[in-house]
C-alpha positions as YAML, in Angstrom:
chain: A
units: angstrom
residues:
- id: 1
  name: MET
  ca: [0.00, 0.00, 0.00]
- id: 2
  name: ILE
  ca: [1.42, 3.38, -0.99]
- id: 3
  name: LEU
  ca: [-0.08, 6.50, 0.50]
- id: 4
  name: GLN
  ca: [0.44, 10.12, -0.36]
- id: 5
  name: GLU
  ca: [3.45, 11.30, 1.66]
- id: 6
  name: SER
  ca: [1.93, 14.67, 2.57]
- id: 7
  name: PRO
  ca: [-1.83, 14.50, 3.15]
- id: 8
  name: GLU
  ca: [-3.84, 17.67, 3.43]
- id: 9
  name: PRO
  ca: [-3.71, 18.99, 7.00]
- id: 10
  name: GLY
  ca: [-6.29, 17.44, 9.29]
- id: 11
  name: VAL
  ca: [-7.05, 14.27, 7.30]
- id: 12
  name: ARG
  ca: [-8.43, 11.82, 9.89]
- id: 13
  name: VAL
  ca: [-8.32, 8.03, 9.67]
- id: 14
  name: LEU
  ca: [-10.17, 5.62, 11.96]
- id: 15
  name: ILE
  ca: [-8.83, 2.07, 12.33]
- id: 16
  name: ILE
  ca: [-11.23, -0.54, 13.72]
- id: 17
  name: ASP
  ca: [-9.59, -3.90, 14.44]
- id: 18
  name: ASP
  ca: [-9.69, -6.38, 17.30]
- id: 19
  name: GLU
  ca: [-5.95, -7.11, 16.98]
- id: 20
  name: GLU
  ca: [-3.95, -4.50, 18.84]
- id: 21
  name: SER
  ca: [-0.75, -5.22, 16.90]
- id: 22
  name: ILE
  ca: [-2.50, -4.39, 13.62]
- id: 23
  name: ARG
  ca: [-3.94, -1.16, 15.04]
- id: 24
  name: ILE
  ca: [-0.52, -0.12, 16.34]
- id: 25
  name: SER
  ca: [1.25, -0.96, 13.08]
- id: 26
  name: LEU
  ca: [-1.27, 0.90, 10.92]
- id: 27
  name: ARG
  ca: [-1.35, 3.85, 13.34]
- id: 28
  name: ASN
  ca: [2.44, 4.20, 13.29]
- id: 29
  name: TYR
  ca: [2.60, 4.03, 9.50]
- id: 30
  name: LEU
  ca: [-0.23, 6.49, 8.92]
- id: 31
  name: GLU
  ca: [1.01, 8.96, 11.55]
- id: 32
  name: ASP
  ca: [4.48, 8.83, 9.97]
- id: 33
  name: CYS
  ca: [2.78, 9.80, 6.69]
- id: 34
  name: GLY
  ca: [1.14, 12.79, 8.39]
- id: 35
  name: TYR
  ca: [-2.40, 11.53, 9.03]
- id: 36
  name: THR
  ca: [-4.35, 12.03, 12.25]
- id: 37
  name: VAL
  ca: [-5.28, 8.53, 13.43]
- id: 38
  name: TYR
  ca: [-7.91, 7.22, 15.83]
- id: 39
  name: ASP
  ca: [-8.50, 3.57, 16.63]
- id: 40
  name: ALA
  ca: [-11.03, 1.26, 18.20]
- id: 41
  name: PRO
  ca: [-10.81, -2.41, 19.29]
- id: 42
  name: ASP
  ca: [-14.29, -3.45, 18.12]
- id: 43
  name: GLY
  ca: [-17.27, -2.41, 16.03]
- id: 44
  name: ALA
  ca: [-19.23, -0.82, 18.88]
- id: 45
  name: ALA
  ca: [-16.29, 1.37, 19.94]
- id: 46
  name: GLY
  ca: [-15.61, 2.10, 16.29]
- id: 47
  name: LEU
  ca: [-19.14, 3.39, 15.74]
- id: 48
  name: THR
  ca: [-18.76, 5.66, 18.77]
- id: 49
  name: GLN
  ca: [-15.45, 6.99, 17.42]
- id: 50
  name: TRP
  ca: [-16.99, 7.44, 13.97]
- id: 51
  name: LYS
  ca: [-19.85, 9.50, 15.41]
- id: 52
  name: THR
  ca: [-17.65, 11.70, 17.60]
- id: 53
  name: ARG
  ca: [-14.51, 12.04, 15.44]
- id: 54
  name: GLN
  ca: [-16.11, 12.07, 11.96]
- id: 55
  name: PRO
  ca: [-13.05, 10.61, 10.19]
- id: 56
  name: ASP
  ca: [-12.38, 11.07, 6.49]
- id: 57
  name: LEU
  ca: [-11.48, 7.38, 6.05]
- id: 58
  name: VAL
  ca: [-12.35, 4.23, 8.03]
- id: 59
  name: LEU
  ca: [-10.24, 1.06, 7.84]
- id: 60
  name: VAL
  ca: [-12.21, -1.79, 9.41]
- id: 61
  name: ASP
  ca: [-11.52, -5.48, 9.97]
- id: 62
  name: LEU
  ca: [-14.30, -7.55, 8.41]
- id: 63
  name: LYS
  ca: [-14.02, -10.42, 10.91]
- id: 64
  name: MET
  ca: [-14.29, -9.45, 14.59]
- id: 65
  name: PRO
  ca: [-16.10, -10.85, 17.62]
- id: 66
  name: GLU
  ca: [-19.55, -9.39, 18.34]
- id: 67
  name: THR
  ca: [-19.93, -6.55, 15.83]
- id: 68
  name: ASP
  ca: [-17.75, -7.05, 12.76]
- id: 69
  name: GLY
  ca: [-16.97, -4.80, 9.80]
- id: 70
  name: LEU
  ca: [-19.87, -5.81, 7.58]
- id: 71
  name: PRO
  ca: [-22.75, -4.16, 9.52]
- id: 72
  name: CYS
  ca: [-20.62, -1.09, 10.32]
...
């Protein structure tokens, strides 16, 4: 995956994944590229973050316990 090196200021990305290591890895990469990053460990927390943070992009795991990425 190749991302624009210098995003417009204030571009927000929300990562929703039940695996902490994936959230951390994606967060580090995206922040290094200049994005503002939020994350959530499950679909319910992700929906709350989405409502309050209003991200420009959401990256969501499709297979998670309880609420997964398909209904979100």
